[in-house]
C-alpha positions, 0 to 999 in steps of 0.5 A, spaced: 591 501 453 591 493 451 597 494 448 601 496 455 596 491 458 600 485 453 607 488 454 606 488 462 604 480 462 608 478 456 615 481 459 615 476 465 615 470 460 620 473 456 625 474 462 624 467 464 625 465 457 632 469 457 634 465 464 634 459 460 627 456 462 624 452 457 618 453 454 613 450 458 616 451 465 616 459 463 609 458 461 607 455 468 612 460 472 609 466 468 602 465 469 603 464 476 607 470 477 602 474 472 596 472 476 599 474 482 600 481 478 594 481 476 591 480 483 595 486 486 594 491 480 586 489 480 586 491 488 590 497 487 585 499 481 579 498 485 582 501 492 584 507 488 577 508 484 573 506 490 577 511 494 576 517 489 568 514 487 566 514 494 569 521 495 567 525 490 560 522 491 560 524 498 562 531 496 557 532 491 551 529 496 554 534 501 554 540 497 547 539 493 540 541 495 537 535 492 536 528 496 538 523 490 546 524 491 545 522 498 540 516 497 546 513 491 551 514 497 546 510 502 545 505 496 553 504 496 552 505 488 559 508 487 562 502 491 559 497 486 562 501 480 569 501 483 568 494 483 566 493 475 573 497 474 578 492 476 573 487 473 574 490 466 581 490 466 581 483 469 577 481 463 581 485 458 588 481 461 585 474 461 587 473 454 594 475 455 595 471 461 592 465 459 595 465 452 598 459 452 592 455 456 586 456 450 582 451 455 583 455 461 582 462 458 575 460 455 573 458 462 575 464 466 573 469 460 566 466 461 566 467 468 569 474 469 564 476 463 558 473 467 560 476 473 561 483 470 554 482 467 551 480 474 555 486 477 552 491 472 545 489 473 546 490 481 549 497 479 543 498 475 538 496 481 542 500 486 540 506 481 533 504 481 533 503 488 535 510 490 531 513 485 525 509 488 527 512 495 527 519 492 520 519 489 517 517 495 520 523 498 515 527 493 508 528 496 507 527 489 509 520 488 509 517 495 502 514 494 504 511 488 506 503 487 513 505 484 516 499 487 512 495 482 514 499 476 522 498 479 520 491 479 517 490 472 523 494 469 529 490 474 525 483 471 526 485 464 533 487 465 534 480 469 531 477 463 536 480 458 542 479 463 540 471 463 539 471 455 546 475 455 550 469 460 547 463 457 549 466 450 556 467 453 556 461 457 554 456 451 556 460 446 549 460 442 547 466 438 543 471 441 538 470 435 537 463 436 537 463 443 531 468 443 528 463 438 529 457 443 526 462 449 519 464 444 518 456 443 518 455 452 514 461 452 509 457 455 513 454 461 516 461 462 508 464 462 506 459 467 512 459 472 512 467 472 503 467 472 503 471 479 508 476 477 505 477 470 498 478 474 501 482 478 504 487 473 497 487 470 494 489 476 499 494 478 498 497 472 491 497 473 491 499 480 495 505 478 491 508 472 485 507 475 488 509 482 484 504 485 489 504 491 494 508 494 500 507 499 496 510 506 489 508 504 485 505 509 482 499 506 478 492 508 478 486 504 474 480 508 477 475 504 484 476 507 482 479 514 485 485 512 483 492 515 488 497 516 493 502 512 496 499 505 504 500 507 507 497 500 505 496 493 510 491 489 508 487 484 507 480 487 504 483 494 500 489 497 502 489 504 496 492 509 498 494 516 491 492 520 488 496 526 491 491 531 498 492 528 498 485 525 500 485 517 496 482 512 499 481 505 495 481 499 496 478 491 496 484 488 492 481 482 487 480 487 485 488 487 483 487 480 479 480 481 475 481 488 472 485 491 474 490 497 473 496 500 477 503 500 475 508 505 480 514 501 473 517 499 471 518 506 477 520 509 477 526 503 470 527 505 467 533 510 465 527 514 465 520 517 457 517 516 454 515 523 449 509 521 446 506 528 439 504 530 436 502 536 430 497 537 423 500 540 419 495 543 413 495 539 408 494 545 410 501 548 408 506 542 402 509 543 398 516 542 399 521 547 394 525 552 393 532 553 397 532 560 403 528 557 404 533 551 404 538 557 410 535 561 414 534 554 413 541 553 418 542 558 424 539 554 427 545 551 429 542 543 422 540 542 417 545 546 416 550 540 414 544 535 409 541 540 406 547 541 406 549 533 403 541 531 398 541 537 395 547 534 395 545 527 392 538 530 387 541 534 385 546 528 384 540 523 380 535 528 375 541 530 374 543 522 372 536 521 369 535 527 372 529 529 370 525 535 376 525 540 373 521 546 377 515 542 384 517 541 385 513 534 380 518 531 383 524 527 390 526 527 395 525 534 402 526 536 405 519 538 410 518 543 415 515 537 414 520 533 415 525 538 421 522 540 424 522 533 423 529 532 427 530 539 433 526 536 432 530 530 433 536 533 439 534 538 443 532 532 442 539 529 445 542 535 450 537 537 457 541 535 460 534 533 457 533 527 457 536 519 451 540 519 451 541 511 452 534 510 445 529 510 442 528 518 436 525 519 432 520 524 428 515 520 424 509 522 426 502 518 422 496 517 419 493 523 422 486 525 420 481 530 424 484 534 421 491 534 421 497 530 428 500 528 430 507 529 436 509 525 440 515 526 444 517 519 449 523 520 456 525 519 461 527 524 466 532 522 471 529 526 474 522 522 479 520 526 477 513 529 477 514 536 474 521 536 469 518 531 467 512 536 466 517 542 462 522 538 457 516 536 457 513 543 456 520 546 450 521 541 447 513 543 448 514 551 444 520 551 438 517 546 438 511 550 438 515 557 432 520 554 428 514 551 424 513 558 422 520 557 417 519 552 415 512 555 418 508 550 422 501 551 428 499 548 428 491 546 432 486 550 432 479 549 430 476 556 431 468 558 423 469 558 422 471 551 428 466 548 424 460 552 417 463 548 421 463 541 
């Protein structure tokens, strides 16, 4: 092949010499004509190989079931390979055409060689991009930080490529070049600090399964509260619930604190944890007549009857003086209301009865006694979860008056007293 190329491009010089042209003039004329011939041949080779490779790739993509070859077509891998073949032809032809022009031979030889290295890296990049898109179609890999790993591989290849380019451009021995790069490694580490930290963090995130694409995360430091849509070497992109996008440095996931809601989404329920403040002055013991009225509430009717018998039996055995309500055992309006809320939660259809469910009294504050609902809703979708929680507390707030209790509210008068 090399001899055939040599015969093609030396033919014009020999013809011009036979026509009586001098050595110098024949050399320049043959150079111009050879460049024209080279360009024409390179274009013909490119057109043929582009047609053949693109057609073959398209036919294979249509006939095979796998999506990988379709993605190779989408990323124009065959087109870039078609560019490479005429470049190799030009690279082999340059020493022959410029045989009598040593300076330009070295210059254009280096230029074409550098272009070939860059084009090979670009072809590898298109293949990796197709592989990335293919793996993202697989459920097994859809939530993995594939971008990060591909970027790491490409950085390593680009480092090798740049080393080859510098070696070719300045004619430096590769071993000497690696020694020089080792000496300036501190500068390289400083320049690529974020990239190196991002790579280490990407590996940690993947190995420890800290974050996946599609996870809902909250990171107050960066104002992020939404779904992870992309994980790459340098950044993690989060689409917030207000449709804005927050970009977080990848290394922040391993150095800072964040909240991942995946466990909640994969569990059997989403937690409801909210309280109301009961005005302390409204809490009191219940009288007999009031208990009879509260028996009309179906959810606690049986409970009141059972508890009243137990309390009366205890007070009778211990000869408790009930002329004062504080003596002995008694039912309070807050305790009975707490029992009512518990029964209401167990009868509410939107809650998971197999998970923890209770109504508890928290430490008293200057604003009253907190009464907290702790339960888990079956439906974890945001809008439905909010509806369930609001529906429960709508009922709780509306029913509090039946127990002669009051919700603490800050008024202008109370604020002035404070």
